N, C-alpha and C positions, 0 to 999 in steps of 0.2 A: 127603519131609519132611511132617510133619503140620501142619495149620493149627491153632494153639492156640484160635482162635475156634470151630473146629468140634469139636475133641477136648476142649477145656477145658484150661486151664493147671493142672497139678498143684498149684502153689503157691496157686491160688484155693481149693482144698479146705481147706488148712491155715488160710487166712485166714477162710473161712466157719466152720470149727470154732471158731477162737479167738473170733470175733464172737459165736457162739452161746453159748459158755461165759461171755463177759462179761455177757450179758443174762439168762442162765438163773439162776433163784433158787438160792441155795446153802443147803444144809442147815446149814452152819456158822453162817450168818447167823441162821437161825431158832432154832438152839440158843442162841446168844448172846442173842437177844432174849427167849427164854423164861426164861433165867436172870436177865436184867435185870428182867423184868416179873413174876416169880413172886410177889414180895411183895404187889404190888397185885392180882394175879389178873385176873379179869374178862375183857372182850373182848380186851384186849391180849395176855394170855397165851393165851387160846383160839385166837387167830389164828395162833399158831405151830404148831398141830397139824392134820394131815390129818383130814378128817371120819371116816375109817376107822381112826384111830390106836388103839393099845392101849398104855397108859402105866403101867408099873410105877413106883411112887413111894414113897419113904420117908414123905413127908408124908401120902400118901393111904392108906398101909397095904395096898397090893395093886395089881393091874393093872386099869385101868378105861378106859372110853371117854373122849374128850376132855372132854366136859361134866362128867361125874362127877369126873374127875381134877382139873379146875380148882376145882370146889366143895370137894373135900376138901383141896386145897392151900391154898385161902383159909382154910378152917376151922383148919388146922394153924398157919398164921401168926397168925391172930387169937387162937387159944388159947394162943399163946406156947410151943408144944411143938415148934417146928421152927426151927432157926437154922443155916443154912449159912454156911461161911466164904467165902473168896475162891475163885472157880471157875477151873480150868485147862481148856483145850480142846486136843484133838488131832484133827485131821482125818485119819482112817485112809485114807479115799478120799472122793470127792465125795458119796457117799450114806451114809457112815458116820462118826459123830463119837463120840469118847470124851471125857467130861468127868469131872472129879474135884474133890472138896473134902473138907475136914473138916467134920463136921456134928454138931450136938447136936440130938437129937430124943427124943421119947417114943414108943416102940413102941406100936402100938395095944392090945396086950394088957397093957402095963405099968400099974401103979397110978399114980394121979395123983401128980405130983411126982417120979416116977422118970424120969431121962433117961439117954441113952446118948451117948457121944462116939465117933465113928468116922470113919475115912478111907474113903470109898466112891467107886465108879466107876459112871457112868451111860453105858451103851452105847446110842446112838440111831441109828436108820436112817431114811431119808427117802424121800419121794415128792414129786415136783414142788416140791422145795425146802422142804417142810414136814416136821415130825417125824411119823413113821409108827409106829415101834415104839421102846419104851424099856424097858430092863431094868437093874436095879441089881445090882452085884457088889462083893465084898469086895476084889478085886484086878484089876489090868489083865490079868493072865494068864487069869483066869477069864472075863473079858469077851471077850477075843479067842478063847478056846476055844469059847465059846458062838456067836460069829459064824461060826467055821469049821464047827461042828456043825450049826447051824440056818439059816445064811444070813441074809438081811436080815429074815426074819420073827422072828428071835431066839427062836423057839419059842413065841411068844404067839399 
């Protein structure tokens, strides 16, 4: 018979793993916070992104680093050219979240006053509980196909 104190009790492994998951930052929390603070922008929004993030954004009109993305999102809100509806979130796995909403926005190349209404999907991957990569898709299927094709880098 083995001594659990020497060999370790296998149930301790599960307990340790559960404890680690309880205290580890969750990407879903960062995503929800980013959506909650996007209107105000600034440090609260920036804090949701990993320093090495690449963020494709409807409001920003492309994929940028976190600082430039926050500046462009702030400008889109202040210019009245970006208005998301109620966000929905789906945790695909701990490091991948898909969010969706109906959105009214002015594409960067559109003339002043022209807006587009669309239902869009944001696929986000994370590192250390922060948003690391973001891409925008027209459908859930397209988003999940990109995840399968590119992995968590999302091709950015």
